[in-house]
C-alpha positions in Angstrom: 0.1 0.1 0.2 1.2 3.1 -1.0 0.8 6.2 1.2 2.7 9.0 -0.7 1.5 8.7 -4.4 2.7 11.4 -6.9 -0.3 13.6 -8.3 -0.9 14.7 -11.5 -2.0 17.5 -12.7 -2.9 19.1 -16.3 -0.8 20.5 -17.9 -2.9 23.3 -19.2 -5.8 24.9 -17.0 -7.9 27.0 -18.6 -10.6 29.1 -15.6 -14.2 29.0 -16.3 -15.9 31.7 -17.2 -19.1 33.0 -15.7 -22.0 34.2 -17.6 -20.6 33.1 -21.5 -22.4 30.5 -23.4 -21.2 28.4 -25.5 -17.9 26.5 -25.6 -14.6 28.5 -24.2 -12.7 29.8 -27.5 -9.9 27.6 -28.8 -6.5 28.3 -28.6 -3.5 27.1 -30.6 -0.1 27.4 -28.7 1.0 30.5 -29.9 -1.7 32.7 -29.7 -2.7 35.6 -27.4 -6.2 35.0 -25.5 -8.5 37.7 -26.7 -9.6 40.5 -24.2 -13.5 40.7 -23.2 -14.2 43.7 -21.7 -16.6 44.0 -18.3 -18.8 46.0 -17.4 -20.9 47.0 -13.9 -23.9 48.4 -14.0 -25.2 49.7 -10.7 -29.0 50.0 -10.3 -29.0 53.5 -8.8 -28.4 56.1 -11.7 -26.0 59.0 -11.0 -28.8 61.5 -10.4 -29.8 59.8 -7.2 -26.7 59.5 -5.9 -26.0 63.1 -6.5 -29.4 64.1 -4.5 -28.2 62.5 -1.4 -24.8 64.0 -1.3 -26.6 66.9 -1.3 -28.7 65.9 1.4 -26.1 64.7 3.0 -24.1 68.3 2.6 -27.3 70.4 4.2 -26.4 68.5 7.5 -24.5 69.9 10.0 -22.1 67.8 10.9 -22.1 70.0 14.8 -25.6 69.9 16.3 -25.7 73.2 17.6 -28.7 72.4 19.3 -28.4 69.2 20.8 -24.8 71.3 22.1 -26.7 74.1 23.9 -28.8 71.8 25.2 -25.8 69.9 26.8 -23.9 72.6 27.7 -26.6 74.1 29.7 -27.0 70.9 31.0 -23.5 70.6 32.5 -23.6 74.4 33.6 -27.0 73.8 35.7 -25.7 70.6 37.4 -28.5 68.3 36.0 -26.6 66.5 33.4 -26.2 63.0 34.8 -24.8 59.7 33.4 -24.1 56.7 35.0 -21.4 55.1 34.1 -23.0 51.7 32.5 -24.5 54.1 30.2 -21.0 55.5 29.2 -19.7 51.7 28.7 -22.9 51.3 26.7 -22.2 54.5 24.7 -18.3 53.5 24.3 -18.8 49.6 23.3 -21.6 51.2 20.6 -19.6 53.4 19.1 -16.2 50.5 18.7 -18.8 48.1 17.6 -20.3 50.6 14.9 -23.5 50.6 16.6 -26.0 53.3 16.5 
């Protein structure tokens, strides 16, 4: 009984094309294969993307109303946050949650 049998591989392996029909094109040894052009098509049109970019640009990076309310609560001593709330917010931020 042989344990280490030699493995045989085909001399020339060609990748299988996905999405093509019919047999693969035949090639002789010296020919360079003709390259087909690949295309990508997105389901969202460019106009919608531009509209969403405009909407995002209109949203302020810092919400001044929230900042002012928090500053007022801190100044008056009414801003109380538990350690558990801080830990939850930190872990949510690290894990990418909202």
